[in-house]
C-alpha positions in Angstrom: 0.0 0.0 0.0 0.9 3.6 -0.4 3.1 5.1 2.3 1.4 7.8 4.4 2.5 11.3 4.9 2.7 13.3 8.1 0.6 16.1 9.7 1.4 19.7 8.9 4.5 20.9 10.6 5.1 24.4 12.2 7.2 25.3 9.1 4.4 24.4 6.8 1.9 26.5 8.7 4.2 29.5 8.9 5.1 29.3 5.3 1.4 29.4 4.3 0.7 32.4 6.7 3.8 34.3 5.5 2.7 33.7 1.8 -0.8 34.9 2.6 0.6 38.1 4.3 2.8 38.9 1.4 -0.1 38.6 -1.1 -2.1 41.0 1.1 0.8 43.3 1.5 1.4 43.5 -2.3 -2.4 44.1 -2.9 -2.5 46.8 -0.2 0.6 48.6 -1.6 -0.9 48.8 -5.1 -4.5 49.4 -4.1 -4.4 51.5 -1.0 -0.9 53.0 -0.4 0.3 54.4 -3.7 -2.0 57.5 -3.8 -0.4 58.6 -0.5 3.2 58.0 -1.5 5.6 60.3 -3.4 4.5 58.6 -6.6 1.7 61.3 -6.6 3.6 64.4 -7.9 2.4 67.2 -5.7 3.1 67.5 -2.0 -0.2 69.3 -1.4 -2.1 66.6 -3.3 -0.5 63.9 -1.2 -1.3 65.8 2.0 -4.9 66.3 0.9 -5.4 62.5 0.1 -3.9 61.5 3.5 -6.1 63.9 5.4 -9.1 62.7 3.5 -8.3 59.0 3.8 -6.5 58.4 7.1 -7.9 55.0 7.8 -7.4 53.6 4.3 -3.7 54.6 4.7 -3.5 52.9 8.1 -5.3 49.9 6.8 -3.0 49.6 3.9 0.0 49.3 6.2 -1.5 46.6 8.4 -0.4 43.8 6.0 3.1 45.1 6.1 3.1 44.7 9.9 1.7 41.2 9.5 4.6 40.4 7.0 7.1 41.4 9.6 5.5 39.3 12.3 5.2 36.3 9.9 8.9 36.7 9.1 9.7 36.5 12.7 7.7 33.3 13.0 9.2 31.9 9.8 12.7 32.5 11.2 11.8 30.9 14.5 10.4 27.8 12.6 13.7 27.6 10.6 15.6 27.5 13.9 13.2 24.8 15.3 13.3 22.6 12.2 15.5 19.6 12.8 16.2 19.2 9.0 17.9 22.6 8.5 21.5 23.4 9.3 21.8 25.1 12.7 24.0 28.1 12.1 22.4 29.3 8.9 19.0 29.0 10.5 20.2 31.0 13.5 21.6 33.6 11.1 18.3 33.9 9.4 16.6 34.3 12.7 19.0 37.0 13.7 18.5 38.9 10.4 14.7 38.7 10.7 14.8 40.1 14.3 17.2 42.8 13.3 15.0 43.7 10.3 11.8 43.8 12.4 13.5 45.8 15.2 14.7 48.5 12.8 11.8 48.8 10.3 8.6 48.1 12.4 8.8 51.4 14.4 9.3 53.5 11.3 6.5 51.7 9.4 4.2 52.2 12.3 5.0 55.9 12.7 4.6 56.4 9.0 1.2 54.7 9.0 -0.2 56.3 12.2 1.3 59.8 12.4 1.5 60.9 8.8 -2.2 61.5 8.2 -2.4 63.7 11.3 0.6 65.7 10.1 -1.1 66.2 6.8 -4.2 67.5 8.4 -2.3 69.9 10.5 -0.2 71.1 7.6 -3.4 71.8 5.5 -5.0 73.6 8.4 -2.0 75.9 8.8 -1.3 76.2 5.1 2.4 75.3 5.8 3.6 72.0 4.3 7.2 72.4 5.5 6.9 70.2 8.6 4.8 67.6 6.7 7.6 67.4 4.0 10.3 66.9 6.6 8.3 64.2 8.4 7.4 62.4 5.1 11.0 62.4 4.0 12.1 60.8 7.3 9.5 58.2 7.3 10.0 57.3 3.6 13.7 56.6 4.5 12.5 54.1 7.1 9.5 52.6 5.4 10.7 52.5 1.8 14.4 52.7 2.1 15.7 50.7 5.2 12.8 48.2 5.2 13.4 46.8 1.6 17.2 46.8 2.2 16.9 44.8 5.4 14.2 42.5 3.8 16.7 41.7 1.0 19.3 40.9 3.6 17.0 38.7 5.6 15.9 37.0 2.3 19.5 36.0 1.5 19.9 34.7 5.0 16.8 32.6 4.7 18.0 31.3 1.3 21.2 30.2 2.9 19.3 28.3 5.5 16.8 26.7 3.1 19.0 25.8 0.2 20.2 22.4 1.4 16.7 21.1 2.0 13.8 23.0 0.6 15.4 24.3 -2.6 15.2 24.1 -6.4 16.8 25.9 -9.3 13.6 27.9 -9.6 14.1 29.2 -6.0 17.6 30.3 -7.0 16.3 32.2 -10.0 13.5 33.8 -8.0 15.9 34.8 -5.2 18.4 36.3 -7.7 15.6 38.5 -9.1 13.6 39.3 -5.9 16.2 40.5 -3.5 18.3 42.7 -5.8 15.0 44.3 -6.8 14.2 45.0 -3.1 17.7 46.4 -2.5 17.4 48.6 -5.6 14.0 49.9 -4.3 15.5 50.8 -0.9 18.5 52.5 -2.4 16.2 54.4 -4.8 14.0 55.6 -1.9 17.0 56.8 0.1 18.3 58.7 -2.9 14.8 60.3 -3.4 14.7 61.4 0.3 18.0 63.2 0.0 18.1 64.4 -3.6 14.7 64.4 -5.2 15.3 61.4 -7.3 12.1 60.2 -9.1 10.2 58.2 -6.6 8.3 56.1 -9.2 11.6 54.2 -9.8 11.7 53.2 -6.1 7.9 52.3 -6.2 8.3 50.3 -9.4 11.3 48.4 -8.0 9.5 47.9 -4.7 6.3 46.4 -6.4 8.5 44.2 -8.5 10.6 43.1 -5.6 7.5 42.4 -3.5 6.0 40.3 -6.3 9.2 38.4 -7.0 9.7 37.8 -3.2 6.2 36.4 -3.0 7.0 34.1 -6.0 10.2 33.0 -4.2 8.3 32.2 -1.0 5.6 30.3 -2.9 8.3 28.1 -4.5 9.9 27.5 -1.1 6.5 26.7 0.4 5.9 24.3 -2.4 9.0 22.4 -1.5 8.0 22.4 2.1 4.6 20.9 1.3 5.8 18.5 -1.3 8.4 17.0 0.9 5.8 16.4 3.5 3.9 14.2 1.0 6.2 13.3 -1.8 4.8 12.2 -5.2 7.0 9.1 -5.2 4.8 7.7 -2.4 1.6 8.2 -4.4 1.5 6.2 -7.6 -2.3 6.6 -7.9 -5.2 8.8 -6.9 -5.4 12.6 -6.6 -1.8 12.7 -5.4 -0.2 11.1 -8.5 1.8 13.5 -10.6 0.1 15.1 -13.6 2.0 15.1 -17.0 0.3 16.9 -19.9 0.0 15.5 -23.4 2.8 16.4 -25.8 2.5 19.8 -27.4 0.1 21.2 -24.8 1.8 24.7 -25.0 1.6 27.4 -22.4 -1.8 26.3 -21.1 -0.4 22.8 -20.5 2.6 24.2 -18.6 0.4 26.4 -16.4 -2.0 23.5 -15.8 0.9 21.2 -14.8 2.1 23.7 -12.2 -1.4 24.0 -10.7 -2.3 20.3 -10.8 1.0 19.2 -9.3 1.1 22.0 -6.6 0.9 20.8 -3.1 0.5 24.3 -1.9 -2.7 24.9 -4.1 -4.0 21.6 -3.0 -3.4 22.2 0.7 -5.1 25.6 0.4 -8.2 24.0 -1.3 -8.3 21.3 1.4 -8.5 24.0 4.1 -11.4 25.7 2.3 -13.4 22.6 1.3 -12.9 21.3 4.9 -15.0 24.2 6.1 -17.5 25.0 3.3 -17.3 21.8 1.2 -17.1 21.7 -2.6 -20.2 22.4 -4.7 -22.8 19.7 -4.8 -23.3 18.4 -8.3 -26.2 17.0 -10.3 -26.6 15.8 -13.8 -26.7 12.7 -16.0 -24.2 10.4 -17.5 -25.1 9.2 -20.9 -23.7 6.1 -22.8 -21.8 4.9 -19.8 -19.5 2.1 -20.9 -18.2 -0.2 -18.0 -15.4 -2.9 -18.2 -15.0 -4.8 -15.0 -12.1 -7.3 -14.6 -12.0 -9.8 -11.7 -8.5 -9.6 -10.3 -6.7 -10.8 -7.2 -6.8 -8.5 -4.2 -3.0 -8.6 -4.0 -2.7 -7.1 -7.5 -4.7 -3.9 -6.6 -3.3 -3.4 -3.1 -0.4 -1.2 -4.3 -2.9 1.2 -5.9 -5.0 1.7 -2.8 -3.8 4.2 -0.2 -3.1 3.2 3.4 -6.1 3.3 5.7 -8.3 2.0 2.9 -8.5 -1.7 1.9 -9.6 -3.3 -1.3 -13.1 -4.8 -0.9 -12.7 -8.6 -1.3 -15.4 -10.5 -3.0 -16.5 -14.1 -2.7 -16.3 -16.5 0.2 -12.5 -16.1 0.7 -12.4 -12.4 -0.1 -9.3 -12.9 -2.3 -10.7 -11.3 -5.4 -12.0 -7.9 -6.3 -12.9 -5.7 -9.3 -10.9 -3.3 -11.5 -13.4 -1.1 -13.1 -12.7 1.0 -16.3 -15.5 3.4 -17.3 -16.1 5.9 -20.2 -19.1 8.2 -20.2 -20.5 11.4 -21.5 -21.5 14.3 -19.2 -25.0 15.6 -19.7 -25.9 18.7 -17.7 -23.4 17.9 -15.0 -22.8 21.0 -13.0 -23.3 22.6 -9.5 -26.7 21.8 -8.2 -27.2 25.5 -7.3 -27.0 26.4 -11.0 -30.4 24.8 -11.6 -31.6 25.1 -15.3 -28.3 26.8 -16.3 -26.6 23.3 -16.1 -27.9 22.7 -19.6 -25.3 25.2 -20.8 -22.5 23.1 -19.4 -20.4 21.3 -22.2 -21.0 17.5 -22.7 -17.5 16.4 -22.1 -16.3 12.8 -22.2 -14.6 11.3 -19.1 -13.0 8.0 -18.1 -12.3 6.6 -14.7 -10.4 3.7 -13.3 -11.7 2.5 -10.0 -11.4 -0.2 -7.3 -14.0 -1.1 -4.7 -12.7 -0.4 -1.2 -13.7 -0.3 2.4 -12.6 1.7 5.4 -12.8 0.8 9.1 -12.2 3.8 11.3 -11.6 1.6 14.4 -11.7 -2.0 15.3 -15.2 -3.4 15.7 -16.8 -0.5 13.8 -19.0 -1.0 10.7 -16.8 -0.5 7.7 -17.7 2.0 5.1 -17.9 0.7 1.6 -17.3 2.7 -1.7 -14.9 3.0 -4.6 -11.5 4.5 -4.8 -10.7 6.3 -8.0 -7.2 5.2 -9.1 -7.1 7.5 -12.1 -9.2 9.3 -14.6 -9.1 11.3 -17.8 -10.9 14.1 -19.6 -10.0 16.2 -22.6 -10.9 19.4 -20.8 -8.1 21.0 -18.9 -10.4 23.3 -16.8 -12.6 20.4 -15.8 -9.6 18.2 -14.9 -8.2 21.0 -12.8 -11.4 21.8 -10.9 -12.0 18.2 -10.2 -8.5 17.5 -9.1 -8.2 20.5 -6.8 -11.6 20.9 -5.2 -12.8 17.3 -4.9 -11.0 14.8 -2.9 -10.4 11.5 -4.6 -11.2 12.7 -8.1 -7.8 12.2 -9.9 -8.6 13.5 -13.3 -5.7 13.9 -15.8 -5.6 15.6 -19.2 -6.0 13.3 -22.2 -5.0 14.3 -25.7 -8.4 13.0 -26.9 -11.3 10.8 -25.8 -13.7 9.1 -28.3 -16.9 7.1 -27.6 -19.0 5.8 -30.4 -22.2 4.0 -29.6 -24.1 2.2 -32.3 -26.9 -0.4 -32.3 -24.5 -3.4 -32.6 -21.1 -1.9 -31.8 -19.5 0.3 -29.2 -16.0 1.7 -29.6 -14.0 3.7 -27.0 -10.6 5.3 -27.1 -8.7 7.3 -24.5 -5.4 8.7 -25.9 -3.0 9.9 -23.3 -0.7 11.5 -26.0 2.3 11.1 -23.8 0.6 12.4 -20.7 -0.4 10.7 -17.4 -4.0 9.8 -18.4 -4.8 6.2 -18.3 -5.1 4.8 -21.9 -7.8 2.6 -23.3 -8.8 1.3 -26.8 -11.8 -1.0 -26.9 -14.2 -2.3 -29.5 -17.2 -4.2 -28.3 -20.2 -6.0 -29.9 -23.6 -5.7 -28.4 -25.4 -8.9 -27.3 -29.0 -8.1 -28.2 -32.0 -10.1 -27.2 -31.8 -12.6 -24.3 -29.0 -11.9 -21.9 -26.1 -14.5 -22.1 -25.1 -16.2 -18.9 -22.6 -14.3 -16.7 -19.1 -15.6 -17.6 -16.6 -16.9 -15.2 -15.0 -15.8 -13.0 -17.6 -13.1 -12.5 -20.3 -15.8 -12.2 -18.5 -17.2 -9.1 -18.9 -13.8 -7.3 -22.3 -12.5 -8.5 -25.6 -14.4 -9.0 -26.6 -12.6 -12.2 -26.0 -9.6 -14.4 -28.2 -7.2 -12.3 -26.2 -7.9 -9.2 -22.9 -7.2 -11.0 -24.2 -4.0 -12.7 -25.5 -2.7 -9.4 -22.1 -3.3 -7.7 -20.0 -1.8 -10.6 -22.1 1.1 -11.8 -23.9 2.4 -8.7 -21.5 3.0 -5.8 -22.9 5.1 -2.9 -19.7 6.8 -2.0 -16.1 7.7 -3.0 -13.4 7.1 -0.5 -10.0 8.7 -0.4 -7.4 9.2 2.4 -5.4 12.4 3.5 -2.9 11.1 6.1 -1.4 14.5 6.4 -4.7 15.8 7.7 -5.5 12.7 9.7 -8.7 11.9 7.9 -10.5 9.8 5.3 -12.7 11.7 3.0 -16.1 10.3 2.1 -17.9 11.7 -0.9 -21.6 10.8 -0.9 -23.0 9.8 -4.3 -26.4 8.8 -5.8 -26.2 7.0 -9.0 -29.6 6.0 -10.4 -29.8 3.4 -13.2 -32.0 0.6 -14.2 -29.9 -2.6 -14.6 -32.5 -4.2 -17.0 -31.9 -1.3 -19.4 -28.2 -2.0 -19.7 -26.9 -3.6 -22.9 -24.5 -6.5 -22.4 -21.3 -6.2 -24.6 -18.7 -8.7 -25.7 -15.1 -7.7 -26.3 -14.0 -7.7 -29.8 -10.6 -6.0 -29.2 -9.2 -4.4 -26.0 -5.9 -2.6 -25.2 -5.0 -0.7 -22.0 -1.4 -0.7 -20.9 -2.4 1.0 -17.7 -5.0 -1.6 -16.7 -3.0 -4.5 -18.0 -0.2 -3.7 -15.5 -2.7 -4.8 -12.9 -5.2 -7.0 -14.5 -2.9 -8.7 -17.0 -4.8 -10.6 -19.7 -8.0 -11.0 -17.7 -11.0 -10.6 -20.0 -13.5 -8.1 -18.5 -17.2 -8.3 -18.4 -18.7 -5.3 -20.1 -22.0 -3.5 -20.4 -23.4 -0.2 -21.6 -25.8 2.0 -19.4 -27.7 4.4 -21.7 -28.5 6.8 -18.8 -27.4 7.3 -15.2 -28.7 10.0 -13.0 -25.8 11.5 -10.9 -25.9 13.4 -7.7 -22.8 14.3 -5.7 -24.1 15.4 -2.3 -21.4 16.3 0.1 -18.0 15.5 1.5 -17.4 14.5 5.0 -14.4 13.3 7.0 -13.9 10.3 9.3 -10.8 9.3 11.3 -8.0 7.5 9.5 -8.1 4.4 11.6 -5.3 1.7 11.6 -2.9 1.3 8.8 -0.6 -1.6 7.9 3.0 -1.3 9.0 4.7 -2.1 5.7 3.8 -1.0 2.1 3.0 -3.7 -0.5 5.3 -4.0 -3.5 4.2 -2.3 -6.7 3.3 -4.5 -9.6 5.4 -4.5 -12.7 4.9 -1.4 -14.9 3.8 0.9 -12.1 7.1 2.1 -10.6 6.7 4.8 -8.0 9.7 6.8 -9.0 7.6 9.4 -10.8 9.2 8.8 -14.3 6.6 9.5 -17.0 6.8 6.4 -19.1 7.6 3.8 -16.4 5.0 5.2 -14.0 2.2 5.5 -16.6 2.3 2.5 -19.1 -0.2 4.2 -21.4 2.0 7.3 -21.9 4.6 5.2 -23.9 2.4 5.3 -26.9 2.4 9.0 -27.7 2.0 8.9 -31.4 -1.6 9.5 -31.9 -3.2 12.9 -31.7 -6.8 14.1 -31.3 -7.2 14.6 -35.0 -6.4 10.9 -35.5 -9.4 9.7 -33.4 -12.7 9.7 -35.1 -15.4 11.4 -33.0 -12.9 12.4 -30.5 -13.5 14.9 -27.7 -10.4 16.9 -28.3 -8.6 19.7 -26.5 -10.6 22.1 -24.4 
């Protein structure tokens, strides 16, 4: 089974808080503070704006104070972290304390006292005192503060570079901290010689933005190392690789889909308000269910979940591959507007699982989504980020052709991480054939198999770093007697074959399934096995694209080569 992660550390929490404070500070500087700074040309105009908007000015400086406090907390977390070298971490702490001690008093004085000085200057029609006070406070708030922030950033980089570091962090640091130092120097020159202040303001805005990017890259490393991709060969934590020739959109989507920072932020939000409830229909739902030994699917199931064994000995279970078309699937709150939602094709690869929160408790049964694919990048990102246990990947193309006597499905990964599938099936019309072995040894008839395969009541996924198993409640309404039994004419799936081998699946087509995704709730993790199970051949956990995703090896076909394909979107 998949190795578990750990709960959030102090360094993770402080990194997230410092990043949020920097985003607020950048927004406040650009949206609230600029009109009251020397970027505005006239001294009288600045004084009039400050006198008219004193609380906007003070509110705009509040995120800067939060940044200083978060920097102190971040420096303390660096010292407390056992993974970081001791003396560089202590140097970073000393730099943060020195920067806060020098700059915080000046920033607070600038924020609190300057509007009052502007009001007195306007009342007495003498701006001399206001001009002197402004020049002094600008030296502190816009001169010394960026210079000391750049020095502290370099000290943090020295402490972090041996553990939480990448080449992107180096490039961001080389851009951010010189920009902050330039902004500080330009502000000091303005205060003494009348140098254009817009140079200092521009460098400061760029430095703040780049420093935020640098901290986001560092935080990404902190969160990623808490739950490394190599330990998650399946599910929502598996790495995303886009199809070949995805361009700039594919590059941006890859960053968002693989970001532990983005996912952790979404987890915090959805844990409180929950993701949107969904409603709609699935049309032309094709199901291929293979009976496989439980031992073959154990490596794909995360710790704290167990494959649901079938039969008297519980030694066998199902590997389910499905392809279906969305029909008015969207947020329940959208009501009739759901008919405007695009009818995208989607595929999923699932395993029945159960979870027992504690010994003696009634186990929860559901399905665990091993992987999935859609040709819509926005749909894949929204599902992957907002919904726990919905591991959609971007396919180059998906095609589903349903005729009276023949059904054809194809999922083309195009070199990406989507699970591949190519199947041609013949419809068995008229009287239903007997359920073939080995499925007949586990189910009494087709209706029982269809109900188990196509109508699960919940999705289960685990988040060890949050100490929980997430349960997504489902309602899938279908009539088993309306399903068409299919017989395999040809079938190819390198992804599924790595687990199921040459096992021949039982197949059927459900013309219409009513879908409702009600809510997500959390239950305790419960016990987990001590040792992980070995991965089956072809599903190495190293994160390499072609070894990790067998279907990605065949990257030759494009969306244009698939008739009836649901192409890029």
